[in-house]
KEKOL-65047 format. One record per residue (C-alpha): x, y negated, z negated; residue in one letter. Coordinates in pm, whole numbers, padded with zeros to 5 digits, always signed. Layout:
// residues N
XYZA...
This chain:
// residues 328
+03834+01686+00002M+03549+01448-00082S+03456+01136+00120I+03305+00809-00006L+02988+00706+00172S+02729+00431+00153K+02378+00572+00114A+02024+00454+00044V+01866+00587-00275R+01543+00533-00468I+01499+00586-00842E+01123+00520-00845R+00838+00500-00599H+00709+00173-00463G+00759-00092-00196G+01080-00187-00016P+01213-00336-00341E+01291+00016-00471V+01545+00076-00192L+01903+00066-00322Q+02233+00079-00135M+02482+00282-00337V+02822+00442-00289E+02827+00818-00327V+03097+01081-00318E+03028+01346-00055V+03199+01671-00161P+03371+01913+00074A+03111+02122+00260P+02990+02438+00087S+02959+02775+00256D+02761+02747+00581N+02759+02368+00563E+02914+02103+00785I+03007+01741+00705T+02877+01484+00952I+03005+01130+00994R+02685+00974+01118Q+02665+00734+01411R+02292+00671+01426A+01988+00751+01212L+01618+00771+01289G+01345+00572+01113L+01011+00748+01069N+00683+00707+00882F+00764+01012+00670I+01050+00809+00516D+00795+00556+00391I+00570+00834+00258Y+00856+00955+00037F+00943+00601-00072R+00586+00528-00182T+00531+00869-00343G+00263+00991-00100L+00506+01278-00044Y+00710+01390-00342Q+01071+01489-00403A+01256+01495-00736P+01381+01146-00823L+01629+00992-00770P+01672+01087-00405H+01776+00956-00065G+01554+00902+00237L+01548+01010+00599G+01551+01334+00795F+01698+01249+01136E+02045+01161+01259G+02336+01219+01493A+02711+01202+01460G+03038+01394+01459D+03145+01699+01261V+03440+01604+01038V+03462+01919+00823A+03321+02272+00819V+03258+02504+00529G+03337+02872+00502R+03119+03091+00721G+03044+02823+00979V+03059+02979+01324K+02841+02750+01536R+03038+02427+01493F+03392+02294+01479K+03546+01961+01381V+03488+01708+01658G+03155+01848+01780D+02880+01597+01857R+02570+01705+01668V+02213+01599+01590A+01929+01704+01365Y+01565+01617+01310G+01459+01837+01022Q+01704+01812+00737S+01712+01804+00360P+01601+01455+00256I+01886+01202+00256G+01977+01108+00615A+02016+00738+00529Y+02392+00764+00471A+02722+00713+00647Q+02840+01066+00572V+02648+01373+00461R+02666+01750+00434N+02413+01960+00623M+02329+02333+00643P+02453+02449+00981Q+02121+02622+01055A+01943+02283+01072Q+02186+02119+01315V+02224+02152+01692V+02503+02052+01931K+02432+01731+02117L+02470+01754+02497P+02709+01508+02662K+02433+01333+02854G+02252+01217+02539I+02384+00933+02322S+02391+00926+01942Y+02124+00654+01938E+01899+00848+02174E+01941+01159+01960A+01863+00972+01638A+01556+00822+01803A+01424+01147+01943M+01510+01447+01730M+01229+01428+01475L+00986+01260+01714K+01075+01477+02012G+01072+01800+01815L+00734+01689+01679T+00597+01659+02032V+00754+01994+02121Q+00578+02181+01841Y+00251+01992+01895L+00236+02054+02270F+00417+02387+02298R+00339+02566+01972Q+00047+02423+01770T-00181+02395+02076Y+00010+02518+02378R-00085+02296+02666L-00103+02478+02999Q-00157+02184+03234G-00484+02042+03357G-00622+01960+03011E-00744+01618+02905T-00633+01536+02549I-00660+01250+02299L-00344+01121+02130F-00366+00843+01871H-00096+00574+01839A+00025+00647+02190A+00264+00350+02195A+00459+00460+01887G+00784+00653+01880G+00614+00994+01891V+00341+00866+02121G+00569+00743+02400L+00745+01079+02411I+00405+01251+02411A+00283+01037+02703C+00580+01138+02915Q+00575+01504+02815W+00203+01532+02885A+00247+01384+03231K+00532+01624+03305A+00304+01914+03207L+00022+01791+03429G-00194+01695+03130V-00417+01385+03123K-00338+01203+02800L-00594+00953+02669I-00418+00732+02419G-00526+00478+02161T-00348+00155+02069A-00428-00185+01917S-00300-00444+02167T-00290-00493+02544P+00090-00483+02528E+00092-00145+02354K-00168-00009+02596M+00039-00121+02895A+00353+00034+02745L+00185+00371+02696A+00046+00363+03049K+00394+00284+03179K+00521+00594+02999H+00263+00827+03148G-00066+00793+02961A-00359+00865+03192W-00599+00624+03020Q-00576+00398+02716M-00838+00283+02466I-00808-00032+02253D-00950+00097+01925Y-00990-00258+01791T-01236-00352+02066K-01376-00031+02214E-01581+00259+02081D-01326+00538+02106V-01579+00821+02096V-01799+00673+02367E-01499+00593+02584R-01370+00951+02553V-01713+01083+02648K-01718+00856+02953T-01367+00953+03063L-01443+01326+03026T-01794+01300+03177K-01946+01401+02846G-01733+01710+02792K-01498+01556+02532K-01150+01703+02472V-01025+02045+02359P-00767+01897+02123V-00696+01570+01942V-00347+01492+01812Y-00380+01250+01522D-00086+01102+01336G-00286+00809+01199V-00490+00989+00932G-00762+00833+00720K-00880+00567+00968D-00923+00805+01261T-01029+01133+01098W-01404+01134+01162E-01371+00949+01492M-01132+01218+01610S-01372+01498+01520L-01641+01330+01728D-01413+01340+02033C-01360+01718+02025I-01559+01965+02231E-01723+02262+02052P-01468+02507+01910R-01191+02259+01982G-00892+02181+01762L-00813+01879+01545M-00437+01851+01490V-00377+01612+01199S-00001+01563+01174F+00044+01225+01002G-00095+00966+00760N+00004+00626+00900A-00323+00473+00773S-00335+00678+00453G-00403+01036+00353A-00726+01213+00443I-00906+01318+00127D-01252+01410+00001G-01329+01609+00314V-01631+01837+00317N-01528+02135+00529I-01889+02174+00640G-01836+01877+00870I-01643+02111+01101L-01948+02328+01162S-02178+02029+01196A-01959+01882+01470K-01931+02200+01677G-01753+02486+01497S-01430+02293+01511L-01087+02408+01401F-00846+02185+01209V-00477+02226+01130T-00225+02018+00935R+00107+02133+01082P+00462+02028+00996T+00783+02049+01192L+00953+02241+00911A+00737+02550+00952T+00785+02551+01330H+01168+02534+01324V+01241+02728+01006N+01531+02930+01150T+01842+02830+01344A+01708+03018+01645E+01371+02839+01642K+01541+02503+01588M+01778+02561+01878Q+01499+02680+02110A+01284+02374+02036A+01582+02139+02075A+01685+02304+02402D+01340+02238+02547E+01354+01876+02429L+01705+01824+02567F+01600+01977+02898E+01315+01728+02929M+01547+01434+02851V+01836+01544+03073L+01593+01601+03360A+01466+01244+03301K+01112+01369+03251K+01127+01208+02905V+01314+00883+02845K+01377+00759+02493I+01254+00405+02433F+01445+00232+02151I+01298-00106+02066E+01469-00189+01737N+01820-00135+01611R+01917-00208+01250Y+02219-00176+01026S+02168+00042+00720L+02177-00276+00508D+01854-00381+00682Q+01660-00079+00560V+01388-00282+00385A+01328-00500+00691E+01314-00194+00914A+01063-00008+00698Q+00848-00320+00663N+00823-00359+01040A+00730+00006+01089L+00474+00008+00808Q+00309-00308+00942A+00277-00138+01284R+00476-00419+01442K+00695-00178+01636T+00659+00018+01957T+00882+00301+02062G+01156+00411+01826A+01367+00229+01567S+01716+00341+01473V+01989+00254+01228F+02325+00212+01400V+02631+00287+01186L+02989+00169+01237D
């Protein structure tokens, strides 16, 4: 039995004006799929990348990758879920901006009772990002000093808390005193105002000239070379986002010139590409949240009808913490 659902779609790339609210018919779930009536959805920079065309998917298409809700139907072969289960996901086929959707069961996890729908929608993509960055891409052991750009953002605030829980000194960057104070409140060891301070020189001072073994950079173009200059010889540059634009025209020889550096451009998808890996990463995230080592900071709540306003605020870097869409 199909269900009618409101959903956001785009037919062309561009600014917020290309966002359309449409009514779609969600068919009964196929084999190994579940149908989710969504209660909350996450808003992330990757949604804007797909809207503008920086990242590509066949048009027309929906937007969004992160949500939480209730299972209302299950397809043949589904063993992990039943109708009524509370569920969440952070790495889905594109199209989370909808009241109801079908999802492959392998990309969904059960949501523990102690975590709300809004918290789940605010943390699944961001929290799983921090999990793979800190526990898989460069596995932090404790005792390291690291640099994390945009430390007051949705991913950044989770990273500040997780780093502190691991015994890692996180140096963060932000653009205002308010954002710097927020990141410090959430566990950052030191903060640098990149609009007023020389980030490289400040990192050198804080590390007594040693610099850091790893930089986590979700900003992109504006911070690329600066980040490389903060890394100790044979250290790792983890470039995982493009908030300021894509990095292009890079001469790979710069890595040798700056100290035989390594660079990686990881994605969540390749770190949680099986149900088992997804569940393991989510379990570690849930454990951190339920133990109150990581608290989810939600600053902005929107209805799905406010999608343009929400994306504008995020793109203009006017937000701190996470933003979510709350559905009836």
